[in-house]
C-alpha positions as CSV (number, residue, x, y, z in Angstrom):
1,M,0.0,0.0,0.0
2,K,1.4,3.3,-1.0
3,H,1.7,6.0,1.7
4,T,1.1,9.5,0.6
5,E,0.8,12.7,2.7
6,P,-2.7,14.1,3.1
7,R,-3.3,17.3,1.2
8,S,-6.1,18.8,3.3
9,C,-7.4,18.8,6.8
10,K,-10.3,16.6,5.7
11,E,-8.0,14.1,4.2
12,F,-5.8,14.1,7.3
13,S,-8.9,13.6,9.4
14,M,-10.0,10.6,7.3
15,V,-6.5,9.0,7.6
16,K,-6.5,9.6,11.3
17,W,-10.0,8.0,11.6
18,R,-9.0,5.0,9.5
19,M,-6.0,4.4,11.7
20,R,-8.1,4.7,14.9
21,R,-10.7,2.4,13.5
22,R,-8.1,-0.1,12.5
23,R,-6.5,0.0,15.9
24,T,-9.9,-0.5,17.8
25,A,-10.8,-3.3,15.4
26,C,-7.6,-5.1,16.1
27,S,-7.9,-4.9,19.9
28,G,-9.6,-8.0,21.2
29,G,-13.0,-7.6,22.6
30,G,-14.1,-9.4,25.8
31,S,-13.9,-7.4,29.0
32,T,-11.9,-4.5,27.5
33,G,-14.8,-3.6,25.3
34,G,-17.0,-2.5,28.2
35,R,-14.1,-0.6,29.8
36,S,-13.6,1.2,26.5
37,V,-17.2,2.2,26.3
38,R,-17.2,3.5,29.9
39,M,-14.1,5.5,29.1
40,K,-15.7,7.0,26.0
41,I,-18.9,7.9,28.1
42,K,-16.7,9.6,30.7
43,R,-14.9,11.6,28.0
44,L,-18.3,12.6,26.5
45,Q,-19.6,13.6,30.0
46,K,-16.7,16.0,30.3
47,L,-17.4,17.6,26.8
48,I,-21.1,18.2,27.3
49,P,-22.1,21.0,29.7
50,G,-23.8,19.4,32.7
51,G,-23.0,15.9,31.4
52,Q,-21.0,14.7,34.4
53,L,-24.2,14.1,36.4
54,M,-26.2,12.3,33.6
55,Q,-26.8,8.7,32.9
56,P,-25.7,7.5,29.4
57,D,-29.2,7.4,27.9
58,R,-29.9,11.1,28.9
59,L,-26.3,12.0,28.0
60,F,-26.8,10.8,24.4
61,L,-30.0,12.9,24.1
62,R,-28.3,15.9,25.6
63,T,-25.4,15.4,23.2
64,A,-27.7,15.5,20.2
65,D,-29.3,18.7,21.5
66,Y,-25.9,20.2,22.1
67,I,-24.7,19.4,18.6
68,L,-27.9,21.1,17.2
69,H,-27.3,24.1,19.4
70,L,-23.7,24.5,18.2
71,R,-24.8,24.1,14.6
72,L,-27.4,26.9,15.0
73,Q,-24.8,29.1,16.7
74,L,-22.4,28.5,13.8
75,N,-25.1,29.3,11.2
76,L,-26.0,32.5,13.1
77,L,-22.4,33.7,13.3
78,Q,-21.8,32.9,9.6
79,A,-24.9,34.9,8.7
80,L,-23.8,37.8,10.9
81,S,-20.3,37.8,9.4
82,K,-21.8,38.0,5.9
83,I,-23.9,41.0,6.9
84,Y,-21.1,42.9,8.5
85,Q,-18.4,41.9,6.1
86,P,-16.9,45.0,4.4
87,S,-17.7,45.1,0.7
88,I,-14.6,45.2,-1.4
């Protein structure tokens, strides 16, 4: 397999994701699988505001809401930047 340098951030992200997926697929399963899921939930709880006190089912719902909230903020800021962008 020929190794080439990624040309963009998106390509770099895909390469990184493939490597991570390959690494997790190679790791056994068994009891380490549950520990891995718990670690990921703990990490997600730290990322989501108020997530540290939530059970996983509520955490996943809150995560979806938070992603939607961030997307709406991004859209609003992009629209505002277009309005206030100086015309050249």
